[in-house]
C-alpha positions as CSV (number, residue, x, y, z in Angstrom):
1,M,103.1,108.3,87.5
2,V,100.9,108.0,84.5
3,S,100.9,104.6,82.8
4,G,99.7,105.7,79.4
5,W,96.9,103.2,79.4
6,T,93.5,104.7,78.6
7,A,90.2,103.1,79.7
8,E,89.6,101.9,76.1
9,R,93.1,100.3,75.9
10,R,92.5,98.5,79.3
11,R,89.1,97.2,78.1
12,R,90.6,95.9,74.8
13,Q,93.5,94.3,76.7
14,A,91.2,92.6,79.1
15,E,89.0,91.2,76.3
16,Q,92.1,89.9,74.5
17,I,93.5,88.2,77.6
18,N,90.1,86.6,78.3
19,R,90.0,85.3,74.7
20,W,93.6,84.0,74.8
21,K,93.3,82.5,78.3
22,P,97.0,82.2,79.0
23,W,96.4,80.6,82.4
24,E,95.2,77.5,80.6
25,K,98.4,77.2,78.7
26,S,100.8,77.9,81.6
27,T,103.8,75.6,81.9
28,G,105.4,74.3,85.0
29,P,106.7,71.0,86.3
30,R,104.3,68.1,85.6
31,T,106.3,65.1,86.8
32,A,107.0,64.3,90.4
33,E,110.7,64.7,89.7
34,G,110.2,68.2,88.2
35,K,108.0,69.3,91.1
36,A,110.6,68.0,93.6
37,R,113.3,69.9,91.8
38,V,111.5,73.3,91.8
39,A,110.4,72.9,95.4
40,H,114.0,74.0,96.3
41,N,113.9,77.2,94.2
42,G,113.6,79.4,97.3
43,Y,116.5,77.8,99.2
44,K,119.3,80.2,99.9
45,G,121.8,78.0,101.6
46,G,120.5,78.2,105.2
47,I,122.4,81.5,105.9
48,R,119.2,83.5,105.8
49,T,117.9,82.0,109.0
50,A,121.1,82.9,110.8
51,L,121.1,86.4,109.4
52,R,117.5,86.9,110.5
53,E,118.3,85.8,114.1
54,L,121.3,88.1,114.2
55,A,119.2,91.0,113.0
56,K,116.7,90.3,115.7
57,L,119.4,90.3,118.3
58,L,120.8,93.6,117.0
59,R,117.3,95.2,117.1
60,Q,116.9,94.4,120.8
61,P,117.9,97.1,123.2
62,M,121.0,96.2,125.3
63,R,120.1,95.2,128.8
64,R,121.7,97.1,131.6
65,A,124.5,95.4,133.4
66,P,123.7,94.1,136.9
67,P,124.9,96.4,139.7
68,V,127.8,94.1,140.6
69,A,129.2,94.3,137.1
70,K,128.9,98.1,137.1
71,E,130.9,98.3,140.4
72,R,133.6,96.2,138.9
73,N,133.6,98.2,135.7
74,L,132.7,95.0,133.7
75,R,130.7,94.9,130.5
76,P,128.0,92.3,130.1
77,S,129.0,89.9,127.3
78,I,126.7,88.9,124.4
79,H,127.1,85.5,122.9
80,V,125.7,84.9,119.5
81,T,125.7,81.4,118.1
82,M,125.3,80.8,114.4
83,P,123.8,77.6,113.2
84,T,126.3,75.3,111.5
85,T,126.2,75.5,107.8
86,P,128.6,74.3,105.1
87,L,130.0,77.9,105.0
88,N,131.0,78.2,108.6
89,Q,132.1,74.7,109.5
90,P,135.7,74.6,110.9
91,G,138.1,72.9,108.5
92,K,135.8,73.3,105.5
93,A,136.6,75.7,102.7
């Protein structure tokens, strides 16, 4: 896809940006309290780790049942444990 920026326009934009130097005026947390607060911006509630583990288990090929289980016509069981989070604790809603 064509961006519409010519070589001349790119050159002029680069010159203007180097003159403006926006990286010197960037804002962000400056106090220890502000830095501590934004340190949690990526936190998604802990469920992401559980979902990642579940996806990993689902991608694994199923192991064949041991010969004894086949003779008895039993299926191997798969137990998936989820980490306890505020969302899946019993009695909490």
